[in-house]
C-alpha positions in Angstrom: -23.1 -1.4 -10.5 -20.4 0.6 -12.2 -21.3 1.0 -15.9 -18.6 3.1 -17.3 -15.7 1.4 -19.2 -12.6 3.6 -18.6 -10.9 4.1 -15.3 -7.9 6.3 -14.4 -5.0 5.0 -12.4 -1.7 6.3 -11.1 1.8 4.8 -10.7 4.4 5.8 -8.2 8.0 4.9 -9.2 11.6 5.0 -8.3 13.2 7.7 -10.4 16.1 5.6 -11.7 16.8 5.1 -15.4 14.2 6.7 -17.5 11.6 7.2 -14.8 10.4 10.8 -14.3 8.1 10.4 -11.3 4.3 9.9 -11.2 2.6 8.3 -14.2 -1.1 8.0 -15.1 -2.8 5.4 -17.2 -6.3 4.5 -18.4 -7.8 1.0 -18.0 -10.2 0.4 -20.9 -12.4 -2.4 -19.7 -14.4 -2.6 -23.0 -11.3 -3.5 -25.0 -9.4 -5.0 -22.0 -6.2 -2.9 -22.3 -4.1 -0.3 -20.6 -3.8 3.0 -22.6 -2.6 6.6 -22.3 0.4 6.0 -20.1 2.2 9.3 -19.4 4.2 11.2 -16.8 2.1 13.7 -14.9 4.4 14.9 -12.2 8.2 15.1 -12.2 9.7 14.5 -8.7 12.3 12.2 -7.1 11.2 8.8 -5.8 7.4 9.2 -5.4 7.3 5.5 -4.5 4.0 5.6 -2.7 0.8 7.5 -3.5 -2.7 7.9 -2.1 -5.7 9.6 -3.5 -8.3 11.5 -1.4 -11.7 9.9 -1.2 -13.2 12.8 -3.2 -10.6 12.5 -5.9 -9.5 16.1 -5.4 -6.0 15.5 -4.2 -3.1 13.1 -4.6 -0.4 12.8 -1.9 3.0 11.2 -2.5 6.2 10.5 -0.7 9.1 12.6 -2.1 12.8 12.9 -2.0 14.4 16.4 -2.6 18.1 16.6 -2.4 19.2 15.7 1.2 15.6 15.9 2.4 12.6 13.7 2.3 8.9 14.1 3.1 5.4 14.3 1.5 4.0 16.3 -1.4 0.4 17.3 -2.3 -1.1 17.7 -5.7 -4.5 18.9 -6.9 -6.0 16.4 -9.2 -8.2 16.9 -12.3 -10.2 13.7 -12.4 -11.3 14.3 -16.0 -7.9 14.8 -17.5 -5.8 13.0 -14.9 -3.5 16.0 -14.7 -1.7 16.8 -11.4 -0.9 20.3 -10.2 1.8 20.7 -7.4 0.5 22.3 -4.3 3.0 22.1 -1.4 5.6 19.8 0.3 6.6 19.2 3.9 10.3 18.1 4.0 12.8 17.2 6.8 16.5 16.3 6.6 17.2 12.6 5.8 15.5 9.8 3.9 12.1 10.0 2.4 9.1 8.0 3.8 7.9 4.8 2.1 4.2 5.1 2.8 1.6 7.8 2.9 -2.2 7.7 3.6 -5.0 9.9 4.9 -8.4 9.6 6.5 -11.6 9.6 4.4 -12.5 13.2 5.3 -9.1 14.5 4.3 -8.3 16.0 7.8 -5.1 14.0 8.5 -2.1 12.7 6.6 0.1 10.0 7.9 3.5 8.8 6.6 5.8 5.9 7.6 9.6 6.2 7.2 11.4 2.9 6.8 15.0 4.4 7.1 14.3 6.6 10.1 11.9 4.2 11.9 9.3 7.0 12.4 5.6 7.6 11.9 4.5 11.2 11.2 1.1 12.8 11.3 0.0 16.1 9.6 -3.1 18.1 9.6 -4.5 18.9 6.1 -6.0 22.3 5.3 -9.8 21.6 4.9 -10.1 24.3 2.2 -7.0 23.7 0.1 -5.8 20.2 0.9 -2.3 21.7 1.7 -0.2 19.7 4.1 0.6 21.6 7.3 3.6 21.2 9.6 4.0 17.8 11.3 1.7 17.4 14.3 3.5 14.3 15.6 6.8 12.6 14.8 7.1 9.3 16.8 10.5 7.6 16.8 10.3 3.8 17.2 13.1 1.9 18.9 14.2 -1.7 19.0 15.5 -4.4 16.7 14.9 -8.0 15.6 16.9 -11.2 14.9 17.1 -10.8 11.1 20.2 -8.8 10.0 17.8 -6.4 8.2 16.2 -5.7 11.6 19.2 -3.8 13.0 16.9 -1.0 14.1 13.2 0.1 13.7 12.0 0.2 10.1 8.4 1.6 9.9 6.7 0.4 6.8 3.0 1.4 6.9 0.8 3.9 8.7 -3.0 3.9 7.9 -6.3 4.7 9.5 -8.5 1.9 10.9 -11.9 1.3 9.3 -13.7 3.1 12.1 -11.2 6.0 11.8 -10.6 6.0 15.6 -7.0 5.0 15.3 -4.1 4.6 13.0 -2.3 1.3 12.8 1.5 1.3 12.2 3.3 -1.8 10.9 6.9 -1.9 12.2 9.1 -4.3 10.1 12.3 -3.7 12.1 10.9 -4.6 15.5 8.1 -7.1 14.6 5.3 -4.9 15.9 1.8 -3.7 15.1 1.3 -0.4 16.9 -2.1 1.3 17.4 -2.2 5.1 17.9 -5.0 7.3 18.9 -5.2 10.6 16.8 -6.5 13.7 18.6 -8.1 16.7 17.0 -4.8 18.4 16.6 -3.3 15.3 14.8 -1.1 14.3 17.7 -0.5 10.5 18.1 -0.7 8.6 21.4 0.1 4.9 21.5 -2.8 2.8 22.9 -1.9 -0.8 22.0 0.8 -3.0 20.5 1.0 -6.5 19.2 4.3 -8.5 18.8 4.5 -10.8 15.8 6.9 -13.8 15.9 10.6 -12.6 16.0 12.0 -12.2 12.5 8.7 -12.1 10.7 9.2 -8.6 9.4 5.6 -7.4 9.1 5.2 -5.0 6.2 1.6 -3.9 5.2 -1.9 -4.5 6.5 -5.3 -4.6 4.8 -8.7 -4.6 6.5 -11.8 -6.6 5.6 -14.8 -4.6 4.6 -16.5 -5.7 7.8 -14.0 -3.7 9.8 -13.2 -6.6 12.2 -10.8 -8.8 10.2 -7.3 -7.7 9.1 -4.5 -9.3 7.2 -0.8 -8.5 7.5 1.9 -9.4 4.9 5.3 -10.3 6.3 8.4 -9.4 4.3 10.9 -11.9 5.8 8.8 -15.0 6.6 6.5 -14.6 3.5 3.3 -15.2 5.5 -0.1 -13.6 5.8 -1.2 -13.1 9.4 -5.0 -13.1 10.0 -5.9 -10.8 12.8 -9.1 -9.7 14.6 -9.4 -5.9 15.3 -11.1 -4.8 18.5 -12.4 -1.3 18.0 -13.2 -0.6 21.7 -9.5 -0.1 22.5 -7.6 -0.6 19.2 -5.9 -3.9 20.0 -5.3 -6.8 17.6 -5.3 -10.6 18.1 -3.4 -12.9 15.8 -5.4 -16.0 14.8 -3.7 -17.6 11.8 -0.3 -17.7 9.9 -0.3 -19.0 6.4 2.6 -19.1 3.9 2.5 -17.4 0.6 5.2 -19.7 -0.9 5.4 -23.3 -2.0 7.0 -25.6 0.5 9.9 -26.5 -1.7 10.9 -22.8 -2.6 14.1 -22.1 -0.7 15.5 -19.1 -2.6 15.3 -15.4 -1.6 11.8 -14.1 -1.3 10.5 -10.9 0.2 6.8 -10.4 0.7 5.4 -7.2 -0.7 1.8 -5.9 -1.1 -1.4 -7.3 0.3 -4.9 -6.3 -0.8 -8.4 -7.6 -0.3 -11.3 -7.6 -2.8 -14.1 -5.1 -2.2 -16.5 -8.0 -1.3 -14.1 -9.3 1.3 -13.9 -12.8 -0.3 -10.3 -12.9 -1.5 -6.9 -11.8 -0.2 -4.0 -11.3 -2.6 -0.3 -11.2 -1.5 2.8 -10.5 -3.5 6.0 -12.5 -3.6 9.2 -10.7 -4.7 11.7 -13.4 -5.6 9.2 -16.2 -6.3 7.7 -13.5 -8.5 4.1 -14.5 -7.9 0.8 -13.4 -6.4 -0.7 -15.8 -3.9 -4.5 -15.9 -3.7 -6.5 -16.9 -0.6 -10.2 -17.2 0.0 -11.7 -15.8 3.1 -14.2 -17.6 5.4 -16.9 -15.1 5.7 -17.8 -16.2 9.2 -14.4 -16.8 10.9 -12.2 -14.7 8.6 -9.7 -17.5 8.2 -7.8 -17.9 5.0 -7.6 -20.9 2.7 -5.0 -21.1 -0.1 -6.4 -21.0 -3.6 -3.4 -20.8 -5.9 -0.4 -18.7 -7.1 -0.2 -16.9 -10.4 3.0 -15.6 -12.0 3.6 -11.9 -11.6 4.8 -11.9 -15.3 7.9 -9.9 -14.4 10.6 -9.4 -11.8 10.1 -8.1 -8.2 6.3 -7.6 -8.0 6.0 -4.6 -5.7 2.3 -3.8 -5.8 -1.0 -4.4 -7.5 -4.5 -3.0 -7.5 -8.0 -4.4 -8.2 -9.9 -2.0 -10.5 -13.1 -0.3 -9.4 -15.3 -2.9 -11.1 -13.5 -5.8 -9.3 -13.1 -7.6 -12.6 -9.5 -6.6 -13.3 -6.2 -6.3 -11.6 -3.1 -4.2 -12.5 0.2 -5.4 -11.1 3.6 -3.6 -11.1 7.0 -5.4 -11.5 9.7 -3.0 -10.2 12.9 -4.5 -11.6 11.5 -5.6 -15.1 9.7 -2.2 -15.5 6.3 -3.5 -16.5 2.7 -3.4 -15.6 0.5 -6.5 -16.0 -3.2 -6.6 -16.7 -5.2 -9.6 -15.4 -8.9 -10.4 -15.8 -10.2 -11.4 -12.3 -12.9 -14.0 -11.8 -15.0 -12.6 -9.0 -16.4 -16.1 -8.1 -13.1 -18.0 -7.8 -10.6 -15.1 -7.2 -8.4 -16.4 -10.0 -6.5 -14.2 -12.4 -6.1 -14.6 -16.1 -3.3 -12.8 -17.9 -4.4 -10.3 -20.6 -1.3 -8.2 -21.2 2.2 -8.2 -19.6 4.5 -5.9 -21.7 3.2 -2.6 -20.5 6.3 -0.5 -20.0 6.6 1.8 -17.0 10.1 2.3 -15.5 10.6 1.0 -11.9 6.9 1.0 -11.0 6.1 0.6 -7.3 2.6 1.7 -6.2 -0.6 1.3 -8.2 -3.7 3.4 -7.3 -7.1 4.0 -9.0 -9.3 7.0 -8.6 -12.3 6.3 -6.4 -15.6 5.6 -8.3 
């Protein structure tokens, strides 16, 4: 049981308005408040971040002039300070997602605008990002006007670390790639979701067998089973994140699961809410619990803290973080604080404890 009372988190932002780049904050669980918000790295549009399992490095997507790519930072887990290390850039738009494996051997990025997934080797001594090992160009389209071409939105390692799974919003696909020792990617499986769904992000259950995809256009969670023997997925359930009578614009955003695997949380941009679902521990199927207000406009992401008792949400367009108390038995969220100013916040990550 975690006994400390202060936890460090990081926020990735769009660098519009007053935003400078990557911000850090402290979650004080004793006094139930967010403190010490400050910019720790100035760079353009570090909208998505990930932190190595050993808390030594932080990786971010980055835009630099007419180029985009990924950036590495060494991380001081005591002070929260970041020190720039290196970047890997290519002409064109920046990626929208970055992740790595638990041993910090590989880095993966997904590029929405280009429709590509990229893999990189990481230097085992320094954490530096090496030249791309693979750049896979996806092709195709979907029925929604926003699916005029491939739009790759997520690339992350599977729980067994045998494959990476790529979520392709533009072509309604989940793609599974094998990663070889040199970081090169080879497709081994693909699953089509219903046309026009716009799958966006995926989260895995702690048991490594269940997975949940959030769709951006149809505002649904898809419950899948993952088959580690060959990396394929089977879709078992589709459940809406919206009320039946809501007909206005909504775009699904983040999806995360509690560490105990009992609850799935999914963000609604437009309805401005977080939908909460309970997980059947035997079958993996979801049951709707309730929705809670995001307490701001365009909830882009949220993160459950390391104790499991709090959640921090980010509202991109209203420029605020929100702190909730989380009931670990019911999954429900109680608002503690909503007017926590951070400009254009997107991604929320805590250090690993």
